All heavy atoms as a GROMACS GRO file, in nm:
protein
  569
    1ASN      N    1  -0.264  -0.538   0.269
    1ASN     CA    2  -0.213  -0.548   0.406
    1ASN      C    3  -0.153  -0.412   0.441
    1ASN      O    4  -0.049  -0.373   0.399
    1ASN     CB    5  -0.109  -0.661   0.418
    1ASN     CG    6  -0.070  -0.694   0.554
    1ASN    OD1    7  -0.132  -0.638   0.644
    1ASN    ND2    8   0.032  -0.758   0.574
    2MET      N    9  -0.235  -0.333   0.516
    2MET     CA   10  -0.192  -0.201   0.553
    2MET      C   11  -0.080  -0.217   0.672
    2MET      O   12  -0.107  -0.280   0.760
    2MET     CB   13  -0.323  -0.118   0.603
    2MET     CG   14  -0.420  -0.116   0.494
    2MET     SD   15  -0.359  -0.063   0.332
    2MET     CE   16  -0.432   0.095   0.313
    3SER      N   17   0.025  -0.130   0.649
    3SER     CA   18   0.131  -0.156   0.739
    3SER      C   19   0.147  -0.030   0.828
    3SER      O   20   0.192  -0.054   0.940
    3SER     CB   21   0.258  -0.171   0.656
    3SER     OG   22   0.283  -0.066   0.582
    4GLY      N   23   0.123   0.084   0.794
    4GLY     CA   24   0.145   0.204   0.873
    4GLY      C   25   0.110   0.327   0.802
    4GLY      O   26   0.068   0.325   0.686
    5PHE      N   27   0.128   0.440   0.871
    5PHE     CA   28   0.094   0.569   0.816
    5PHE      C   29   0.233   0.644   0.788
    5PHE      O   30   0.308   0.656   0.879
    5PHE     CB   31   0.003   0.646   0.901
    5PHE     CG   32  -0.012   0.790   0.850
    5PHE    CD1   33  -0.095   0.821   0.749
    5PHE    CD2   34   0.043   0.895   0.918
    5PHE    CE1   35  -0.118   0.947   0.700
    5PHE    CE2   36   0.020   1.034   0.882
    5PHE     CZ   37  -0.057   1.052   0.774
    6VAL      N   38   0.258   0.698   0.668
    6VAL     CA   39   0.385   0.778   0.646
    6VAL      C   40   0.329   0.921   0.648
    6VAL      O   41   0.250   0.957   0.562
    6VAL     CB   42   0.442   0.738   0.516
    6VAL    CG1   43   0.570   0.823   0.496
    6VAL    CG2   44   0.484   0.587   0.516
    7CYS      N   45   0.386   1.007   0.732
    7CYS     CA   46   0.349   1.141   0.729
    7CYS      C   47   0.393   1.217   0.608
    7CYS      O   48   0.502   1.209   0.566
    7CYS     CB   49   0.412   1.206   0.850
    7CYS     SG   50   0.386   1.390   0.860
    8PRO      N   51   0.285   1.283   0.536
    8PRO     CA   52   0.319   1.352   0.419
    8PRO      C   53   0.410   1.474   0.428
    8PRO      O   54   0.475   1.517   0.336
    8PRO     CB   55   0.185   1.384   0.358
    8PRO     CG   56   0.088   1.393   0.473
    8PRO     CD   57   0.150   1.293   0.565
    9LYS      N   58   0.436   1.517   0.553
    9LYS     CA   59   0.512   1.642   0.569
    9LYS      C   60   0.661   1.602   0.619
    9LYS      O   61   0.749   1.656   0.561
    9LYS     CB   62   0.451   1.725   0.696
    9LYS     CG   63   0.320   1.766   0.666
    9LYS     CD   64   0.296   1.916   0.670
    9LYS     CE   65   0.159   1.963   0.657
    9LYS     NZ   66   0.111   1.969   0.526
   10CYS      N   67   0.681   1.505   0.700
   10CYS     CA   68   0.807   1.473   0.745
   10CYS      C   69   0.857   1.324   0.705
   10CYS      O   70   0.962   1.288   0.733
   10CYS     CB   71   0.819   1.488   0.896
   10CYS     SG   72   0.736   1.357   0.994
   11ALA      N   73   0.772   1.251   0.640
   11ALA     CA   74   0.798   1.115   0.598
   11ALA      C   75   0.830   1.011   0.708
   11ALA      O   76   0.880   0.906   0.684
   11ALA     CB   77   0.913   1.114   0.502
   12THR      N   78   0.786   1.037   0.834
   12THR     CA   79   0.796   0.950   0.943
   12THR      C   80   0.691   0.852   0.945
   12THR      O   81   0.574   0.883   0.916
   12THR     CB   82   0.794   1.025   1.080
   12THR    OG1   83   0.904   1.114   1.083
   12THR    CG2   84   0.806   0.936   1.188
   13GLU      N   85   0.734   0.722   0.950
   13GLU     CA   86   0.633   0.605   0.943
   13GLU      C   87   0.588   0.581   1.079
   13GLU      O   88   0.662   0.562   1.172
   13GLU     CB   89   0.682   0.487   0.868
   13GLU     CG   90   0.566   0.377   0.868
   13GLU     CD   91   0.618   0.251   0.801
   13GLU    OE1   92   0.746   0.239   0.772
   13GLU    OE2   93   0.530   0.170   0.761
   14THR      N   94   0.451   0.574   1.113
   14THR     CA   95   0.392   0.532   1.238
   14THR      C   96   0.320   0.403   1.210
   14THR      O   97   0.236   0.403   1.116
   14THR     CB   98   0.298   0.638   1.288
   14THR    OG1   99   0.368   0.753   1.309
   14THR    CG2  100   0.239   0.589   1.421
   15LEU      N  101   0.359   0.294   1.282
   15LEU     CA  102   0.288   0.166   1.254
   15LEU      C  103   0.155   0.175   1.338
   15LEU      O  104   0.156   0.174   1.461
   15LEU     CB  105   0.372   0.046   1.312
   15LEU     CG  106   0.495   0.024   1.228
   15LEU    CD1  107   0.569  -0.091   1.287
   15LEU    CD2  108   0.465  -0.004   1.080
   16ILE      N  109   0.054   0.171   1.267
   16ILE     CA  110  -0.082   0.167   1.326
   16ILE      C  111  -0.125   0.032   1.359
   16ILE      O  112  -0.177   0.002   1.470
   16ILE     CB  113  -0.185   0.242   1.241
   16ILE    CG1  114  -0.150   0.391   1.223
   16ILE    CG2  115  -0.328   0.237   1.295
   16ILE    CD1  116  -0.215   0.473   1.131
   17PHE      N  117  -0.103  -0.060   1.263
   17PHE     CA  118  -0.136  -0.207   1.273
   17PHE      C  119   0.002  -0.276   1.294
   17PHE      O  120   0.069  -0.299   1.193
   17PHE     CB  121  -0.211  -0.267   1.166
   17PHE     CG  122  -0.332  -0.184   1.127
   17PHE    CD1  123  -0.354  -0.100   1.021
   17PHE    CD2  124  -0.441  -0.198   1.223
   17PHE    CE1  125  -0.464  -0.034   0.997
   17PHE    CE2  126  -0.568  -0.131   1.193
   17PHE     CZ  127  -0.579  -0.053   1.072
   18HIS      N  128   0.049  -0.286   1.426
   18HIS     CA  129   0.170  -0.347   1.443
   18HIS      C  130   0.175  -0.501   1.394
   18HIS      O  131   0.074  -0.567   1.393
   18HIS     CB  132   0.206  -0.354   1.588
   18HIS     CG  133   0.223  -0.213   1.650
   18HIS    ND1  134   0.351  -0.150   1.633
   18HIS    CD2  135   0.144  -0.128   1.717
   18HIS    CE1  136   0.337  -0.028   1.678
   18HIS    NE2  137   0.217  -0.013   1.727
   19PRO      N  138   0.293  -0.541   1.326
   19PRO     CA  139   0.297  -0.675   1.276
   19PRO      C  140   0.277  -0.782   1.389
   19PRO      O  141   0.329  -0.751   1.499
   19PRO     CB  142   0.447  -0.680   1.240
   19PRO     CG  143   0.500  -0.536   1.222
   19PRO     CD  144   0.410  -0.455   1.318
   20SER      N  145   0.213  -0.878   1.354
   20SER     CA  146   0.184  -0.972   1.455
   20SER      C  147   0.237  -1.105   1.419
   20SER      O  148   0.353  -1.148   1.469
   20SER     CB  149   0.031  -0.997   1.479
   20SER     OG  150  -0.041  -1.023   1.351
   21SER      N  151   0.194  -1.183   1.334
   21SER     CA  152   0.241  -1.317   1.299
   21SER      C  153   0.274  -1.342   1.161
   21SER      O  154   0.324  -1.443   1.123
   21SER     CB  155   0.139  -1.426   1.338
   21SER     OG  156   0.020  -1.402   1.264
   22GLY      N  157   0.262  -1.232   1.066
   22GLY     CA  158   0.295  -1.243   0.932
   22GLY      C  159   0.182  -1.339   0.868
   22GLY      O  160   0.211  -1.408   0.766
   23GLY      N  161   0.060  -1.330   0.916
   23GLY     CA  162  -0.046  -1.411   0.876
   23GLY      C  163  -0.086  -1.398   0.732
   23GLY      O  164  -0.096  -1.494   0.652
   24ALA      N  165  -0.083  -1.278   0.682
   24ALA     CA  166  -0.130  -1.241   0.543
   24ALA      C  167  -0.018  -1.315   0.438
   24ALA      O  168  -0.058  -1.357   0.336
   24ALA     CB  169  -0.148  -1.105   0.513
   25GLU      N  170   0.104  -1.298   0.475
   25GLU     CA  171   0.214  -1.341   0.386
   25GLU      C  172   0.214  -1.484   0.393
   25GLU      O  173   0.225  -1.563   0.288
   25GLU     CB  174   0.348  -1.285   0.440
   25GLU     CG  175   0.459  -1.308   0.331
   25GLU     CD  176   0.572  -1.225   0.372
   25GLU    OE1  177   0.583  -1.149   0.476
   25GLU    OE2  178   0.679  -1.230   0.292
   26ALA      N  179   0.192  -1.561   0.514
   26ALA     CA  180   0.186  -1.697   0.521
   26ALA      C  181   0.062  -1.762   0.435
   26ALA      O  182   0.065  -1.860   0.374
   26ALA     CB  183   0.180  -1.740   0.664
   27MET      N  184  -0.044  -1.686   0.457
   27MET     CA  185  -0.178  -1.735   0.386
   27MET      C  186  -0.153  -1.725   0.230
   27MET      O  187  -0.186  -1.818   0.157
   27MET     CB  188  -0.299  -1.647   0.418
   27MET     CG  189  -0.426  -1.696   0.360
   27MET     SD  190  -0.561  -1.591   0.364
   27MET     CE  191  -0.578  -1.558   0.540
   28ALA      N  192  -0.095  -1.615   0.178
   28ALA     CA  193  -0.057  -1.609   0.044
   28ALA      C  194   0.024  -1.727  -0.005
   28ALA      O  195   0.005  -1.790  -0.104
   28ALA     CB  196  -0.001  -1.486   0.006
   29ALA      N  197   0.128  -1.757   0.072
   29ALA     CA  198   0.220  -1.864   0.041
   29ALA      C  199   0.141  -2.000   0.037
   29ALA      O  200   0.158  -2.079  -0.045
   29ALA     CB  201   0.334  -1.871   0.125
   30SER      N  202   0.063  -2.023   0.140
   30SER     CA  203  -0.004  -2.149   0.143
   30SER      C  204  -0.112  -2.170   0.032
   30SER      O  205  -0.146  -2.281  -0.017
   30SER     CB  206  -0.080  -2.165   0.274
   30SER     OG  207  -0.195  -2.079   0.287
   31MET      N  208  -0.159  -2.061  -0.023
   31MET     CA  209  -0.259  -2.065  -0.126
   31MET      C  210  -0.192  -2.062  -0.269
   31MET      O  211  -0.254  -2.066  -0.373
   31MET     CB  212  -0.358  -1.944  -0.113
   31MET     CG  213  -0.435  -1.952   0.015
   31MET     SD  214  -0.534  -1.806   0.032
   31MET     CE  215  -0.666  -1.839  -0.100
   32GLY      N  216  -0.055  -2.034  -0.270
   32GLY     CA  217   0.017  -2.040  -0.394
   32GLY      C  218  -0.013  -1.903  -0.477
   32GLY      O  219   0.000  -1.915  -0.593
   33VAL      N  220  -0.037  -1.801  -0.404
   33VAL     CA  221  -0.064  -1.676  -0.473
   33VAL      C  222   0.039  -1.580  -0.423
   33VAL      O  223   0.094  -1.582  -0.314
   33VAL     CB  224  -0.206  -1.615  -0.451
   33VAL    CG1  225  -0.311  -1.708  -0.507
   33VAL    CG2  226  -0.231  -1.599  -0.311
   34PRO      N  227   0.079  -1.475  -0.508
   34PRO     CA  228   0.180  -1.382  -0.468
   34PRO      C  229   0.124  -1.287  -0.348
   34PRO      O  230   0.010  -1.247  -0.348
   34PRO     CB  231   0.194  -1.299  -0.588
   34PRO     CG  232   0.088  -1.325  -0.689
   34PRO     CD  233   0.024  -1.451  -0.641
   35PHE      N  234   0.212  -1.265  -0.260
   35PHE     CA  235   0.191  -1.166  -0.155
   35PHE      C  236   0.222  -1.025  -0.204
   35PHE      O  237   0.328  -0.999  -0.256
   35PHE     CB  238   0.275  -1.195  -0.032
   35PHE     CG  239   0.267  -1.096   0.085
   35PHE    CD1  240   0.153  -1.086   0.157
   35PHE    CD2  241   0.379  -1.012   0.116
   35PHE    CE1  242   0.130  -0.990   0.259
   35PHE    CE2  243   0.356  -0.918   0.211
   35PHE     CZ  244   0.238  -0.913   0.294
   36LEU      N  245   0.128  -0.926  -0.213
   36LEU     CA  246   0.139  -0.813  -0.288
   36LEU      C  247   0.215  -0.719  -0.195
   36LEU      O  248   0.255  -0.604  -0.245
   36LEU     CB  249   0.005  -0.754  -0.320
   36LEU     CG  250  -0.074  -0.845  -0.416
   36LEU    CD1  251  -0.207  -0.780  -0.445
   36LEU    CD2  252   0.010  -0.870  -0.543
   37GLY      N  253   0.248  -0.731  -0.077
   37GLY     CA  254   0.322  -0.648   0.006
   37GLY      C  255   0.258  -0.573   0.108
   37GLY      O  256   0.142  -0.594   0.137
   38ARG      N  257   0.331  -0.490   0.165
   38ARG     CA  258   0.266  -0.401   0.278
   38ARG      C  259   0.248  -0.254   0.221
   38ARG      O  260   0.346  -0.200   0.184
   38ARG     CB  261   0.360  -0.400   0.395
   38ARG     CG  262   0.371  -0.534   0.459
   38ARG     CD  263   0.503  -0.552   0.550
   38ARG     NE  264   0.504  -0.691   0.595
   38ARG     CZ  265   0.554  -0.790   0.528
   38ARG    NH1  266   0.601  -0.776   0.392
   38ARG    NH2  267   0.557  -0.913   0.575
   39LEU      N  268   0.129  -0.220   0.214
   39LEU     CA  269   0.097  -0.084   0.173
   39LEU      C  270   0.088   0.014   0.292
   39LEU      O  271   0.003  -0.009   0.382
   39LEU     CB  272  -0.021  -0.084   0.082
   39LEU     CG  273  -0.028  -0.180  -0.032
   39LEU    CD1  274  -0.151  -0.163  -0.099
   39LEU    CD2  275   0.093  -0.138  -0.129
   40PRO      N  276   0.155   0.128   0.283
   40PRO     CA  277   0.123   0.234   0.374
   40PRO      C  278  -0.024   0.282   0.373
   40PRO      O  279  -0.074   0.297   0.269
   40PRO     CB  280   0.227   0.331   0.354
   40PRO     CG  281   0.269   0.321   0.218
   40PRO     CD  282   0.246   0.179   0.188
   41LEU      N  283  -0.086   0.321   0.473
   41LEU     CA  284  -0.212   0.393   0.478
   41LEU      C  285  -0.184   0.532   0.417
   41LEU      O  286  -0.096   0.606   0.438
   41LEU     CB  287  -0.256   0.415   0.620
   41LEU     CG  288  -0.292   0.300   0.697
   41LEU    CD1  289  -0.310   0.323   0.842
   41LEU    CD2  290  -0.421   0.223   0.634
   42ASP      N  291  -0.272   0.559   0.310
   42ASP     CA  292  -0.269   0.684   0.239
   42ASP      C  293  -0.384   0.757   0.232
   42ASP      O  294  -0.484   0.710   0.162
   42ASP     CB  295  -0.202   0.637   0.095
   42ASP     CG  296  -0.174   0.759   0.011
   42ASP    OD1  297  -0.214   0.882   0.044
   42ASP    OD2  298  -0.111   0.731  -0.092
   43PRO      N  299  -0.402   0.871   0.302
   43PRO     CA  300  -0.528   0.951   0.294
   43PRO      C  301  -0.570   0.988   0.158
   43PRO      O  302  -0.679   0.989   0.123
   43PRO     CB  303  -0.494   1.066   0.370
   43PRO     CG  304  -0.389   1.028   0.448
   43PRO     CD  305  -0.309   0.934   0.392
   44GLU      N  306  -0.469   1.009   0.070
   44GLU     CA  307  -0.500   1.039  -0.074
   44GLU      C  308  -0.569   0.931  -0.151
   44GLU      O  309  -0.668   0.951  -0.219
   44GLU     CB  310  -0.376   1.077  -0.140
   44GLU     CG  311  -0.414   1.146  -0.284
   44GLU     CD  312  -0.284   1.225  -0.336
   44GLU    OE1  313  -0.176   1.233  -0.253
   44GLU    OE2  314  -0.291   1.262  -0.453
   45LEU      N  315  -0.527   0.791  -0.127
   45LEU     CA  316  -0.583   0.685  -0.170
   45LEU      C  317  -0.737   0.671  -0.123
   45LEU      O  318  -0.824   0.659  -0.210
   45LEU     CB  319  -0.508   0.552  -0.156
   45LEU     CG  320  -0.588   0.422  -0.185
   45LEU    CD1  321  -0.599   0.429  -0.342
   45LEU    CD2  322  -0.502   0.316  -0.151
   46MET      N  323  -0.760   0.701  -0.010
   46MET     CA  324  -0.893   0.692   0.043
   46MET      C  325  -0.987   0.797  -0.019
   46MET      O  326  -1.094   0.783  -0.056
   46MET     CB  327  -0.894   0.729   0.204
   46MET     CG  328  -1.033   0.717   0.260
   46MET     SD  329  -1.031   0.757   0.439
   46MET     CE  330  -0.987   0.937   0.432
   47ARG      N  331  -0.933   0.928  -0.038
   47ARG     CA  332  -1.001   1.031  -0.099
   47ARG      C  333  -1.033   1.000  -0.236
   47ARG      O  334  -1.150   1.015  -0.288
   47ARG     CB  335  -0.921   1.160  -0.097
   47ARG     CG  336  -0.995   1.290  -0.158
   47ARG     CD  337  -0.904   1.404  -0.183
   47ARG     NE  338  -0.777   1.379  -0.249
   47ARG     CZ  339  -0.766   1.364  -0.378
   47ARG    NH1  340  -0.882   1.374  -0.452
   47ARG    NH2  341  -0.655   1.341  -0.448
   48CYS      N  342  -0.943   0.949  -0.312
   48CYS     CA  343  -0.960   0.909  -0.445
   48CYS      C  344  -1.092   0.798  -0.458
   48CYS      O  345  -1.168   0.802  -0.544
   48CYS     CB  346  -0.841   0.855  -0.515
   48CYS     SG  347  -0.721   0.981  -0.561
   49CYS      N  348  -1.080   0.696  -0.366
   49CYS     CA  349  -1.173   0.600  -0.372
   49CYS      C  350  -1.316   0.660  -0.338
   49CYS      O  351  -1.415   0.622  -0.404
   49CYS     CB  352  -1.136   0.492  -0.271
   49CYS     SG  353  -0.991   0.388  -0.304
   50GLU      N  354  -1.318   0.746  -0.235
   50GLU     CA  355  -1.452   0.812  -0.206
   50GLU      C  356  -1.502   0.898  -0.318
   50GLU      O  357  -1.621   0.909  -0.336
   50GLU     CB  358  -1.435   0.900  -0.079
   50GLU     CG  359  -1.423   0.804   0.051
   50GLU     CD  360  -1.399   0.875   0.174
   50GLU    OE1  361  -1.386   1.000   0.160
   50GLU    OE2  362  -1.397   0.808   0.274
   51GLU      N  363  -1.407   0.957  -0.403
   51GLU     CA  364  -1.457   1.046  -0.501
   51GLU      C  365  -1.469   0.971  -0.635
   51GLU      O  366  -1.539   1.029  -0.722
   51GLU     CB  367  -1.353   1.166  -0.522
   51GLU     CG  368  -1.357   1.253  -0.404
   51GLU     CD  369  -1.241   1.360  -0.418
   51GLU    OE1  370  -1.159   1.357  -0.519
   51GLU    OE2  371  -1.237   1.452  -0.321
   52GLY      N  372  -1.428   0.854  -0.641
   52GLY     CA  373  -1.427   0.780  -0.765
   52GLY      C  374  -1.339   0.832  -0.880
   52GLY      O  375  -1.355   0.825  -0.998
   53THR      N  376  -1.225   0.888  -0.829
   53THR     CA  377  -1.117   0.936  -0.924
   53THR      C  378  -1.009   0.844  -0.917
   53THR      O  379  -0.965   0.786  -0.810
   53THR     CB  380  -1.075   1.080  -0.883
   53THR    OG1  381  -1.023   1.078  -0.746
   53THR    CG2  382  -1.184   1.188  -0.887
   54PRO      N  383  -0.931   0.829  -1.032
   54PRO     CA  384  -0.826   0.736  -1.035
   54PRO      C  385  -0.705   0.791  -0.950
   54PRO      O  386  -0.662   0.900  -0.959
   54PRO     CB  387  -0.780   0.746  -1.196
   54PRO     CG  388  -0.859   0.836  -1.255
   54PRO     CD  389  -0.966   0.892  -1.155
   55TYR      N  390  -0.656   0.696  -0.872
   55TYR     CA  391  -0.538   0.730  -0.785
   55TYR      C  392  -0.408   0.729  -0.856
   55TYR      O  393  -0.324   0.814  -0.848
   55TYR     CB  394  -0.539   0.629  -0.672
   55TYR     CG  395  -0.426   0.631  -0.572
   55TYR    CD1  396  -0.416   0.731  -0.479
   55TYR    CD2  397  -0.313   0.542  -0.574
   55TYR    CE1  398  -0.310   0.735  -0.394
   55TYR    CE2  399  -0.211   0.552  -0.500
   55TYR     CZ  400  -0.207   0.656  -0.402
   55TYR     OH  401  -0.093   0.665  -0.318
   56LEU      N  402  -0.384   0.633  -0.947
   56LEU     CA  403  -0.245   0.620  -1.002
   56LEU      C  404  -0.230   0.724  -1.115
   56LEU      O  405  -0.113   0.754  -1.146
   56LEU     CB  406  -0.234   0.476  -1.055
   56LEU     CG  407  -0.216   0.369  -0.952
   56LEU    CD1  408  -0.204   0.243  -1.004
   56LEU    CD2  409  -0.099   0.398  -0.853
   57ALA      N  410  -0.330   0.774  -1.172
   57ALA     CA  411  -0.323   0.879  -1.264
   57ALA      C  412  -0.283   1.014  -1.215
   57ALA      O  413  -0.253   1.105  -1.289
   57ALA     CB  414  -0.456   0.873  -1.351
   58GLY      N  415  -0.311   1.045  -1.089
   58GLY     CA  416  -0.288   1.168  -1.040
   58GLY      C  417  -0.145   1.193  -0.993
   58GLY      O  418  -0.056   1.116  -0.986
   59SER      N  419  -0.118   1.326  -0.949
   59SER     CA  420   0.001   1.369  -0.890
   59SER      C  421  -0.025   1.343  -0.732
   59SER      O  422  -0.123   1.369  -0.689
   59SER     CB  423   0.043   1.493  -0.923
   59SER     OG  424  -0.043   1.588  -0.890
   60HIS      N  425   0.076   1.298  -0.669
   60HIS     CA  426   0.061   1.270  -0.534
   60HIS      C  427   0.145   1.366  -0.444
   60HIS      O  428   0.261   1.400  -0.469
   60HIS     CB  429   0.103   1.123  -0.504
   60HIS     CG  430   0.022   1.029  -0.583
   60HIS    ND1  431  -0.108   0.999  -0.558
   60HIS    CD2  432   0.049   0.963  -0.689
   60HIS    CE1  433  -0.146   0.919  -0.640
   60HIS    NE2  434  -0.062   0.896  -0.735
   61SER      N  435   0.090   1.411  -0.329
   61SER     CA  436   0.164   1.486  -0.230
   61SER      C  437   0.224   1.397  -0.130
   61SER      O  438   0.310   1.428  -0.043
   61SER     CB  439   0.054   1.572  -0.162
   61SER     OG  440  -0.038   1.509  -0.087
   62HIS      N  441   0.196   1.261  -0.134
   62HIS     CA  442   0.246   1.173  -0.033
   62HIS      C  443   0.400   1.154  -0.068
   62HIS      O  444   0.441   1.147  -0.181
   62HIS     CB  445   0.180   1.038  -0.045
   62HIS     CG  446   0.192   0.947   0.073
   62HIS    ND1  447   0.283   0.860   0.080
   62HIS    CD2  448   0.122   0.946   0.183
   62HIS    CE1  449   0.275   0.790   0.188
   62HIS    NE2  450   0.166   0.841   0.248
   63PRO      N  451   0.484   1.132   0.037
   63PRO     CA  452   0.630   1.132   0.009
   63PRO      C  453   0.658   1.012  -0.088
   63PRO      O  454   0.759   1.024  -0.167
   63PRO     CB  455   0.691   1.099   0.151
   63PRO     CG  456   0.600   1.145   0.250
   63PRO     CD  457   0.451   1.139   0.175
   64ASP      N  458   0.588   0.908  -0.080
   64ASP     CA  459   0.628   0.787  -0.171
   64ASP      C  460   0.562   0.804  -0.304
   64ASP      O  461   0.596   0.721  -0.396
   64ASP     CB  462   0.601   0.659  -0.096
   64ASP     CG  463   0.453   0.635  -0.079
   64ASP    OD1  464   0.365   0.699  -0.156
   64ASP    OD2  465   0.427   0.561   0.012
   65GLY      N  466   0.472   0.893  -0.329
   65GLY     CA  467   0.413   0.920  -0.470
   65GLY      C  468   0.327   0.808  -0.507
   65GLY      O  469   0.305   0.779  -0.627
   66GLY      N  470   0.281   0.720  -0.415
   66GLY     CA  471   0.198   0.599  -0.452
   66GLY      C  472   0.281   0.493  -0.494
   66GLY      O  473   0.229   0.382  -0.548
   67GLU      N  474   0.404   0.493  -0.475
   67GLU     CA  475   0.502   0.383  -0.530
   67GLU      C  476   0.466   0.250  -0.472
   67GLU      O  477   0.477   0.153  -0.550
   67GLU     CB  478   0.644   0.419  -0.504
   67GLU     CG  479   0.748   0.338  -0.566
   67GLU     CD  480   0.741   0.320  -0.724
   67GLU    OE1  481   0.686   0.419  -0.791
   67GLU    OE2  482   0.766   0.222  -0.780
   68PRO      N  483   0.441   0.229  -0.345
   68PRO     CA  484   0.413   0.094  -0.293
   68PRO      C  485   0.300   0.031  -0.363
   68PRO      O  486   0.307  -0.092  -0.403
   68PRO     CB  487   0.384   0.118  -0.142
   68PRO     CG  488   0.467   0.234  -0.114
   68PRO     CD  489   0.443   0.325  -0.231
   69LEU      N  490   0.194   0.106  -0.391
   69LEU     CA  491   0.086   0.040  -0.468
   69LEU      C  492   0.122   0.014  -0.614
   69LEU      O  493   0.090  -0.094  -0.668
   69LEU     CB  494  -0.042   0.139  -0.460
   69LEU     CG  495  -0.171   0.087  -0.538
   69LEU    CD1  496  -0.215  -0.040  -0.476
   69LEU    CD2  497  -0.288   0.188  -0.524
   70GLN      N  498   0.195   0.101  -0.669
   70GLN     CA  499   0.230   0.080  -0.814
   70GLN      C  500   0.340  -0.041  -0.826
   70GLN      O  501   0.327  -0.125  -0.913
   70GLN     CB  502   0.306   0.199  -0.871
   70GLN     CG  503   0.217   0.320  -0.887
   70GLN     CD  504   0.278   0.446  -0.936
   70GLN    OE1  505   0.360   0.425  -1.031
   70GLN    NE2  506   0.236   0.562  -0.878
   71GLU      N  507   0.418  -0.060  -0.712
   71GLU     CA  508   0.503  -0.183  -0.721
   71GLU      C  509   0.428  -0.307  -0.699
   71GLU      O  510   0.461  -0.403  -0.766
   71GLU     CB  511   0.602  -0.158  -0.590
   71GLU     CG  512   0.713  -0.070  -0.615
   71GLU     CD  513   0.821  -0.128  -0.713
   71GLU    OE1  514   0.852  -0.258  -0.703
   71GLU    OE2  515   0.876  -0.055  -0.786
   72ALA      N  516   0.329  -0.302  -0.612
   72ALA     CA  517   0.246  -0.426  -0.595
   72ALA      C  518   0.173  -0.461  -0.730
   72ALA      O  519   0.159  -0.582  -0.766
   72ALA     CB  520   0.134  -0.405  -0.492
   73ILE      N  521   0.120  -0.355  -0.803
   73ILE     CA  522   0.056  -0.391  -0.925
   73ILE      C  523   0.155  -0.440  -1.040
   73ILE      O  524   0.120  -0.528  -1.106
   73ILE     CB  525  -0.016  -0.253  -0.982
   73ILE    CG1  526  -0.134  -0.220  -0.891
   73ILE    CG2  527  -0.067  -0.265  -1.131
   73ILE    CD1  528  -0.195  -0.081  -0.907
   74ARG      N  529   0.275  -0.379  -1.045
   74ARG     CA  530   0.372  -0.425  -1.139
   74ARG      C  531   0.407  -0.569  -1.105
   74ARG      O  532   0.425  -0.655  -1.200
   74ARG     CB  533   0.502  -0.336  -1.129
   74ARG     CG  534   0.478  -0.204  -1.213
   74ARG     CD  535   0.620  -0.144  -1.225
   74ARG     NE  536   0.667  -0.080  -1.112
   74ARG     CZ  537   0.646   0.034  -1.068
   74ARG    NH1  538   0.563   0.125  -1.138
   74ARG    NH2  539   0.701   0.085  -0.955
   75ALA      N  540   0.423  -0.599  -0.989
   75ALA     CA  541   0.468  -0.738  -0.957
   75ALA      C  542   0.348  -0.839  -0.990
   75ALA      O  543   0.391  -0.948  -1.036
   75ALA     CB  544   0.495  -0.752  -0.798
   76GLU      N  545   0.226  -0.802  -0.980
   76GLU     CA  546   0.114  -0.895  -1.002
   76GLU      C  547   0.106  -0.898  -1.148
   76GLU      O  548   0.058  -1.014  -1.205
   76GLU     CB  549  -0.009  -0.842  -0.932
   76GLU     CG  550  -0.131  -0.926  -0.956
   76GLU     CD  551  -0.124  -1.066  -0.904
   76GLU    OE1  552  -0.030  -1.090  -0.811
   76GLU    OE2  553  -0.186  -1.157  -0.943
   77THR      N  554   0.118  -0.797  -1.231
   77THR     CA  555   0.093  -0.798  -1.360
   77THR      C  556   0.213  -0.841  -1.457
   77THR      O  557   0.200  -0.857  -1.582
   77THR     CB  558   0.042  -0.665  -1.419
   77THR    OG1  559   0.129  -0.554  -1.384
   77THR    CG2  560  -0.093  -0.637  -1.347
   78ALA      N  561   0.332  -0.853  -1.394
   78ALA     CA  562   0.451  -0.889  -1.473
   78ALA      C  563   0.452  -1.039  -1.512
   78ALA      O  564   0.422  -1.116  -1.424
   78ALA     CB  565   0.573  -0.862  -1.394
   79GLY      N  566   0.483  -1.066  -1.619
   79GLY     CA  567   0.487  -1.218  -1.665
   79GLY      C  568   0.364  -1.281  -1.675
   79GLY      O  569   0.342  -1.383  -1.696
   0.00000   0.00000   0.00000
């Protein structure tokens, strides 16, 4: 669930897809699966996907360092 864009220079978040009804979170709850969270749009993730290079293995210029995606993965794989 993409939530917004965080500027890599000033760390200001711009909501590109404004929250509407919480549909993804409600759907996850109704299906009994974990909601993985809101991930900021990350141009570096897009570049890695297009190039076929691992995103989490690299160093990141993004202010959050890929932490939202890593948090979602940790939450899903714990326990």
